[in-house]
C-alpha positions as CSV (number, residue, x, y, z in Angstrom):
1,F,-31.1,118.6,48.2
2,G,-28.8,118.0,51.1
3,K,-26.3,115.3,51.7
4,K,-28.8,113.2,53.6
5,D,-31.3,113.4,50.7
6,E,-28.6,112.2,48.3
7,V,-27.6,109.3,50.5
8,F,-31.3,108.3,50.9
9,A,-31.9,108.5,47.1
10,V,-28.8,106.3,46.4
11,S,-29.9,103.9,49.1
12,I,-33.4,103.5,47.5
13,C,-31.9,103.0,44.0
14,E,-29.5,100.4,45.3
15,T,-32.3,98.6,47.2
16,K,-34.6,98.7,44.2
17,S,-31.9,97.3,41.9
18,L,-31.0,94.6,44.4
19,F,-34.6,93.6,44.8
20,M,-35.0,93.3,41.0
21,L,-31.8,91.3,40.7
22,A,-33.1,89.0,43.5
23,I,-36.3,88.4,41.6
24,A,-34.5,87.7,38.3
25,T,-32.2,85.3,40.0
26,S,-35.1,83.6,41.8
27,I,-37.0,83.1,38.5
28,D,-33.8,81.6,37.0
29,A,-33.6,79.3,40.1
30,L,-37.2,78.3,39.7
31,I,-36.7,77.2,36.1
32,I,-33.5,75.3,37.0
33,G,-35.5,73.6,39.8
34,L,-38.2,72.5,37.3
35,S,-35.5,71.2,34.9
36,L,-33.9,69.2,37.7
37,A,-37.3,67.7,38.6
38,F,-37.8,66.5,35.0
39,L,-34.3,65.0,35.0
40,K,-35.1,63.3,38.3
41,A,-31.8,64.7,39.7
42,N,-30.8,64.2,43.4
43,L,-32.3,67.3,45.1
44,I,-29.8,67.5,48.0
45,V,-26.7,67.0,45.9
46,S,-27.9,69.4,43.2
47,T,-28.8,72.1,45.8
48,I,-25.5,71.9,47.6
49,I,-23.4,72.0,44.4
50,I,-25.5,74.9,42.9
51,G,-25.4,76.8,46.3
52,V,-21.7,76.5,46.7
53,I,-20.8,77.5,43.2
54,T,-23.3,80.4,43.3
55,F,-21.7,81.6,46.6
56,I,-18.2,81.4,45.2
57,F,-19.0,83.3,42.0
58,S,-21.0,85.9,43.8
59,F,-18.1,86.4,46.3
60,I,-15.6,86.7,43.5
61,G,-17.9,89.1,41.6
62,V,-18.3,91.4,44.6
63,Y,-14.6,91.3,45.3
64,L,-13.6,92.1,41.7
65,G,-16.3,94.7,41.4
66,R,-14.9,96.5,44.5
67,T,-11.2,96.2,43.6
68,I,-11.2,96.5,39.8
69,G,-14.4,98.5,39.4
70,T,-13.2,101.4,41.5
71,K,-9.9,101.5,39.6
72,L,-11.2,101.2,36.1
73,K,-14.5,103.0,36.6
74,T,-16.0,100.5,34.2
75,N,-19.7,99.7,34.1
76,F,-19.6,96.0,34.9
77,T,-23.4,95.8,34.7
78,L,-23.3,96.5,31.0
79,I,-20.5,94.0,30.5
80,G,-22.4,91.3,32.5
81,G,-25.5,92.0,30.5
82,I,-23.7,91.5,27.2
83,V,-22.1,88.3,28.4
84,L,-25.6,86.9,29.5
85,I,-27.1,87.9,26.1
86,C,-24.2,86.1,24.3
87,I,-24.7,83.0,26.4
88,G,-28.4,83.0,25.7
89,L,-27.9,83.5,22.0
90,K,-25.4,80.6,21.9
91,I,-27.9,78.3,23.7
92,L,-30.7,79.4,21.4
93,I,-28.6,78.8,18.3
94,E,-27.5,75.3,19.5
95,H,-31.1,74.3,20.1
96,L,-32.4,75.7,16.8
97,T,-29.7,73.9,14.8
98,Q,-29.9,70.6,16.7
99,K,-31.2,67.7,14.7
100,P,-34.3,66.0,16.1
101,I,-33.7,62.6,17.7
């Protein structure tokens, strides 16, 4: 393999990962959209708020990943996955222990 082959392989892996991340995020957005429809929430206001907050957090995440990630050489993907699993478990436990109305 030459240097061009290595760059091409890395580019394909990054593109595949980015594509899978986009699908996962879109599935999440679909579920949130369905939830908002059931709650009869204001679509315009909800979309603007969610979009702005998502942009801010994505921007901060990329910035921190580039600055801190290169210095610490930490696998933030693993840390992010653990955080998401913990949040999911917390929500599951809350719903399982909630008393019926």
